[in-house]
C-alpha positions as a printed NumPy array, in Angstrom:
array([[ 92.655, 113.752,  23.48 ],
       [ 93.827, 112.842,  27.149],
       [ 96.294, 115.007,  28.705],
       [ 98.492, 114.175,  31.68 ],
       [100.592, 115.909,  34.032],
       [103.342, 114.096,  33.688],
       [103.945, 111.453,  31.174],
       [107.113, 109.072,  32.714],
       [107.577, 106.569,  29.605],
       [109.577, 103.516,  31.106],
       [108.595, 101.377,  33.464],
       [111.696, 100.23 ,  35.103],
       [113.16 , 101.563,  37.597],
       [114.042, 104.361,  36.078],
       [110.751, 104.488,  35.584],
       [109.682, 103.349,  39.031],
       [111.906, 105.83 ,  40.865],
       [110.726, 109.043,  38.462],
       [107.177, 108.513,  39.437],
       [107.895, 108.225,  43.168],
       [109.991, 111.091,  43.082],
       [107.319, 113.255,  41.031],
       [104.316, 112.162,  43.197],
       [106.423, 113.598,  46.899],
       [106.722, 117.018,  44.313],
       [102.55 , 116.963,  44.268],
       [102.825, 116.09 ,  40.905],
       [100.773, 112.91 ,  39.387],
       [102.725, 110.884,  36.865],
       [101.392, 108.301,  34.47 ],
       [104.424, 105.156,  33.473],
       [103.779, 104.467,  30.087],
       [105.556, 100.9  ,  30.24 ],
       [106.086,  98.973,  26.562],
       [106.021,  95.687,  27.978],
       [103.403,  93.611,  29.778],
       [104.735,  94.324,  33.124],
       [106.538,  96.8  ,  35.185],
       [109.748,  94.979,  35.824],
       [112.061,  96.863,  32.561],
       [114.288,  94.346,  30.439],
       [115.803,  92.745,  33.76 ],
       [113.24 ,  89.496,  32.983],
       [115.45 ,  89.128,  29.48 ],
       [118.707,  88.9  ,  31.063],
       [120.888,  86.041,  31.597],
       [119.642,  83.203,  33.884],
       [122.623,  82.868,  36.044],
       [122.805,  87.105,  36.205],
       [123.196,  88.221,  39.77 ],
       [123.717,  92.338,  41.121],
       [127.053,  92.814,  42.318],
       [125.974,  94.823,  44.707],
       [124.435,  93.516,  48.139],
       [120.765,  94.036,  48.83 ],
       [121.308,  96.733,  51.287],
       [122.689,  98.971,  48.217],
       [119.952,  97.663,  45.47 ],
       [117.118,  99.436,  46.697],
       [114.763, 101.963,  45.299],
       [113.507, 104.531,  47.441],
       [110.999, 103.657,  49.749],
       [110.85 , 100.32 ,  49.807],
       [113.707,  98.456,  50.94 ],
       [115.009,  95.218,  49.485],
       [114.291,  93.085,  51.772],
       [116.149,  89.561,  53.308],
       [119.499,  89.299,  53.829],
       [121.305,  92.713,  53.272],
       [124.547,  91.264,  52.542],
       [123.316,  88.845,  49.756],
       [123.746,  89.74 ,  46.22 ],
       [120.242,  88.829,  44.786],
       [120.212,  87.169,  41.43 ],
       [117.908,  87.981,  38.522],
       [114.284,  86.977,  39.653],
       [114.884,  88.201,  42.728],
       [115.425,  92.011,  41.367],
       [112.774,  91.039,  39.023],
       [110.239,  90.484,  41.912],
       [111.358,  93.321,  44.125],
       [110.492,  96.087,  41.001],
       [107.12 ,  94.423,  40.539],
       [106.53 ,  94.711,  44.11 ],
       [107.797,  97.986,  44.067],
       [105.157,  99.06 ,  41.422],
       [102.405,  97.851,  43.504],
       [103.918,  99.752,  46.352],
       [103.639, 102.732,  44.13 ],
       [100.955, 105.667,  44.327],
       [101.191, 106.367,  40.507],
       [ 98.899, 104.615,  37.378],
       [101.115, 102.407,  35.348],
       [100.129, 101.377,  31.937],
       [101.718,  98.605,  30.105],
       [101.733,  97.752,  26.984],
       [101.651, 101.333,  26.069],
       [104.776, 102.054,  23.771],
       [105.408, 105.449,  22.682],
       [106.962, 105.925,  19.435],
       [107.371, 109.624,  19.083],
       [107.16 , 112.61 ,  20.972],
       [106.862, 116.137,  19.469],
       [105.969, 119.275,  21.137],
       [102.545, 120.834,  21.163],
       [100.898, 124.298,  22.371],
       [101.42 , 123.278,  26.548],
       [103.868, 120.738,  26.092],
       [104.053, 117.445,  23.735],
       [102.306, 114.959,  22.334],
       [103.011, 111.284,  22.536],
       [101.76 , 109.023,  19.666],
       [101.615, 105.4  ,  20.673],
       [102.984, 102.234,  18.705],
       [ 98.744, 101.623,  18.512],
       [ 98.301, 105.142,  16.689],
       [ 96.645, 106.84 ,  19.745],
       [ 97.857, 109.923,  20.939],
       [ 98.013, 111.449,  24.791],
       [ 99.352, 115.183,  25.778],
       [101.317, 116.028,  28.487],
       [102.504, 118.877,  30.18 ],
       [105.967, 117.582,  30.597],
       [107.787, 114.294,  30.022],
       [110.585, 112.03 ,  31.895],
       [112.58 , 109.957,  29.508],
       [113.103, 106.679,  31.278],
       [113.426, 104.136,  29.144],
       [117.591, 104.142,  30.442],
       [121.015, 103.001,  29.178],
       [120.272,  99.16 ,  28.019],
       [117.16 ,  99.378,  26.208],
       [119.225,  99.015,  22.949],
       [122.11 ,  96.226,  22.244],
       [125.522,  97.89 ,  21.009],
       [126.227,  95.914,  18.269],
       [129.954,  97.035,  17.165],
       [131.628,  97.211,  13.138],
       [133.77 ,  94.046,  13.656],
       [135.614,  93.579,  10.637],
       [133.886,  90.862,   8.549],
       [131.311,  90.089,  10.906],
       [128.195,  90.822,   8.67 ],
       [129.981,  87.475,   6.728],
       [129.775,  85.11 ,   9.485],
       [128.298,  81.837,   9.031],
       [128.224,  80.917,  12.641],
       [125.644,  82.396,  15.603],
       [126.179,  85.981,  16.448],
       [124.014,  87.049,  19.332],
       [124.183,  89.833,  21.451],
       [124.153,  88.945,  25.405],
       [121.121,  90.586,  25.722],
       [119.726,  87.368,  23.417],
       [122.026,  84.68 ,  25.786],
       [120.278,  82.881,  28.334],
       [122.231,  79.21 ,  29.278],
       [125.702,  77.68 ,  28.628],
       [124.21 ,  74.388,  27.525],
       [123.435,  75.74 ,  23.388],
       [127.078,  76.039,  23.108],
       [127.971,  72.647,  24.545],
       [131.647,  71.417,  23.029],
       [131.322,  74.532,  20.675],
       [134.092,  77.379,  19.822],
       [132.862,  80.313,  21.765],
       [134.171,  84.249,  21.606],
       [133.029,  86.026,  23.915],
       [133.5  ,  90.032,  22.593],
       [133.996,  92.724,  25.808],
       [135.6  ,  93.265,  28.639],
       [132.956,  94.205,  31.183],
       [131.303,  92.051,  33.948],
       [128.754,  90.728,  31.639],
       [131.679,  89.523,  29.284],
       [133.677,  88.491,  31.696],
       [130.662,  86.188,  33.719],
       [129.069,  84.537,  30.489],
       [132.698,  83.823,  29.055],
       [133.177,  81.916,  32.518],
       [130.165,  80.469,  32.901],
       [130.477,  79.368,  29.011],
       [134.185,  77.991,  29.405],
       [132.499,  74.786,  31.786],
       [130.459,  73.862,  28.772],
       [132.807,  74.854,  26.019],
       [136.146,  75.988,  24.277],
       [136.002,  80.111,  24.731],
       [138.017,  83.358,  24.001],
       [137.215,  86.472,  25.583],
       [138.168,  89.016,  23.083],
       [138.578,  92.784,  23.905],
       [140.301,  95.769,  22.438],
       [142.209,  96.756,  26.286],
       [142.713,  93.959,  29.161],
       [140.328,  93.195,  31.917],
       [140.543,  95.506,  34.627],
       [139.367,  94.217,  38.353],
       [137.677,  95.967,  41.269],
       [138.091,  93.834,  44.437],
       [134.575,  92.853,  45.329],
       [135.095,  93.459,  49.271],
       [138.236,  95.379,  49.56 ],
       [140.263,  96.574,  52.721],
       [139.114,  94.307,  55.324],
       [135.917,  92.469,  53.897],
       [133.352,  94.93 ,  53.539],
       [131.627,  94.735,  49.825],
       [133.077,  97.453,  47.383],
       [129.564,  99.721,  47.825],
       [130.114, 100.202,  51.19 ],
       [133.472, 102.282,  50.347],
       [131.849, 103.974,  47.212],
       [129.234, 105.467,  50.076],
       [131.227, 106.285,  52.414],
       [133.973, 108.013,  50.702],
       [131.315, 110.053,  48.465],
       [132.348, 108.428,  45.663],
       [129.085, 106.856,  44.576],
       [127.672, 109.854,  44.24 ],
       [130.279, 112.625,  43.153],
       [128.748, 114.602,  40.4  ],
       [130.841, 113.266,  37.498],
       [128.345, 112.815,  34.688],
       [129.182, 116.159,  32.761],
       [132.845, 115.005,  32.094],
       [131.691, 111.194,  31.366],
       [129.769, 112.011,  28.01 ],
       [130.517, 108.206,  26.457],
       [129.983, 104.71 ,  27.896],
       [133.34 , 102.998,  28.624],
       [134.536,  99.499,  29.93 ],
       [133.78 ,  99.807,  33.845],
       [136.275,  97.77 ,  35.773],
       [134.868,  94.01 ,  36.801],
       [133.625,  93.693,  40.222],
       [135.453,  90.038,  41.239],
       [135.176,  87.956,  44.38 ],
       [138.242,  86.553,  43.297],
       [136.288,  83.796,  40.857],
       [136.871,  85.772,  37.449],
       [139.925,  86.6  ,  37.702],
       [141.378,  83.086,  38.652],
       [139.376,  81.875,  35.799],
       [141.447,  84.398,  33.333],
       [144.306,  83.014,  34.852],
       [143.767,  79.352,  34.129],
       [142.631,  80.046,  30.675],
       [139.032,  79.152,  31.206],
       [138.079,  81.592,  29.374],
       [141.356,  82.872,  27.806],
       [141.753,  86.149,  26.867],
       [143.193,  87.667,  23.509],
       [143.566,  91.419,  22.14 ],
       [140.443,  91.758,  19.631],
       [140.414,  89.219,  16.509],
       [141.256,  91.401,  13.38 ],
       [138.949,  89.535,  10.409],
       [136.061,  87.189,  10.159],
       [135.785,  85.135,   6.543],
       [132.86 ,  82.233,   6.76 ],
       [133.639,  80.313,   9.97 ],
       [137.329,  81.553,  10.485],
       [138.873,  84.208,  13.137],
       [142.181,  85.492,  12.163],
       [143.691,  87.136,  15.429],
       [146.405,  89.248,  15.828],
       [148.905,  86.919,  15.936],
       [148.199,  85.191,  12.561],
       [146.252,  82.397,  13.888],
       [143.162,  81.511,  12.177],
       [140.848,  79.258,  13.047],
       [137.042,  77.906,  12.903],
       [134.316,  79.264,  15.487],
       [130.71 ,  78.153,  15.715],
       [129.64 ,  81.3  ,  17.936],
       [130.51 ,  85.095,  18.813],
       [128.774,  86.58 ,  22.012],
       [128.72 ,  90.423,  21.973],
       [128.782,  91.736,  25.095],
       [129.568,  94.806,  23.895],
       [127.138,  96.979,  26.263],
       [123.95 ,  98.909,  25.353],
       [123.002, 102.34 ,  24.263],
       [119.98 , 104.739,  25.542],
       [117.024, 103.837,  23.999],
       [115.517, 107.247,  22.8  ],
       [114.7  , 107.148,  19.533],
       [111.14 , 108.122,  20.21 ],
       [112.791, 111.737,  20.589],
       [114.171, 112.147,  17.569],
       [110.958, 114.155,  16.345],
       [111.761, 116.553,  19.229],
       [115.401, 117.285,  17.997],
       [116.553, 116.691,  21.837],
       [119.152, 114.006,  20.589],
       [122.822, 115.385,  19.446],
       [124.536, 113.689,  16.903],
       [124.461, 109.802,  17.282],
       [121.737, 109.938,  19.042],
       [123.75 , 111.492,  21.598],
       [121.722, 113.138,  24.911],
       [122.042, 116.537,  25.217],
       [121.402, 117.184,  29.203],
       [122.963, 118.493,  32.205],
       [122.535, 116.266,  35.056],
       [119.271, 114.976,  34.088],
       [117.745, 117.933,  32.585],
       [117.066, 118.901,  29.012],
       [119.263, 121.206,  27.239],
       [116.62 , 121.909,  24.445],
       [113.081, 121.282,  26.072],
       [112.258, 122.537,  29.664],
       [110.099, 120.106,  30.401],
       [111.964, 117.217,  29.578],
       [113.818, 115.065,  31.927],
       [115.497, 112.372,  32.124],
       [116.439, 109.473,  34.438],
       [118.621, 106.105,  34.412],
       [121.337, 107.276,  31.753],
       [124.407, 105.965,  32.314],
       [126.765, 108.153,  34.145],
       [123.735, 110.529,  33.905],
       [125.087, 112.388,  37.127],
       [127.416, 110.276,  38.818],
       [128.709, 106.633,  38.722],
       [125.723, 105.362,  39.946],
       [123.023, 106.921,  38.033],
       [122.086, 103.861,  35.969],
       [121.817, 101.921,  39.091],
       [119.36 , 100.628,  41.511],
       [121.152, 102.431,  44.204],
       [121.435, 105.586,  42.15 ],
       [118.131, 105.89 ,  39.908],
       [116.537, 107.513,  43.54 ],
       [118.808, 110.093,  43.922],
       [118.572, 111.628,  40.29 ],
       [114.928, 110.982,  40.208],
       [114.271, 113.192,  42.904],
       [116.889, 115.781,  41.704],
       [114.617, 115.992,  38.512],
       [111.722, 115.774,  40.003],
       [112.377, 119.301,  41.896],
       [113.434, 120.437,  39.004],
       [110.293, 119.806,  36.986],
       [107.89 , 120.593,  40.203],
       [109.714, 124.253,  39.65 ],
       [109.011, 124.294,  35.818],
       [105.739, 123.696,  35.791],
       [104.921, 125.772,  38.749],
       [106.057, 128.603,  36.408],
       [104.959, 127.52 ,  33.49 ]])
């Protein structure tokens, strides 16, 4: 059986940053990526997706994003950057290596792959991030809906919904962005339990919000241990999205009370036929392969402190939402967290 130094599970931005940081600590990471290329889930996002942070704040450690630093890169640019970064890494990346289970064994961990093969590792970094498992809320009657239901992870372009009645559920960046895009082709309502919260993309003299997060230190403030459950973040807006909602394209409504067949009942008692419901309701960490370890708590809650497992000293995480700070699950933040866990892992392995 092959024995690895450190197995990094996931080849998206979190896994790539982890491999870079581990190599800097003198360790030999091997990245195990389930898909055919080291680009994470980004290639599967909707076509019009753009980052809310400028290129200057969207780099992984050791390789600048490149190009105009003040532009907001679109989806395909980010995919190309990640692939370029993977080629830049001094680490082995094995694609089409999906990890099914991780268990302990003497000297470390035993990893079982989807094809039934096994690998041993002294340590494991779980870097499948916080966006691998779509969150599907228990909305009343949703299972009986006779129209189209899809999570935003399966949404690509608005043309397929032309002239339809569509509800987008959610109040975060993706929900607002997708609902506004759809509203040019369909009649759309944005439904959420709470009103949309807004952040200006360029407040206080025209500098991007991320400039202020950096200079104030808010971007790296250690808030992770106080923020254990996902919350709806405020929508970062250049004025376009708030104006669209104000104009009713899309309109915003409190979440509906029930669904029966194709009919949706709103809180004011109005009943109408709906063609499609898009769930922009976030994600959960894709960490089911750790269940045999007992590393997860109730409702698959990750048991960690700043990315270091509370149950297994040789296990660490990179890319969890609010892992340590506001930016932990972002391109601009995973490098800092990866550096932190790499130092701790190197110290642990030196003692073991």
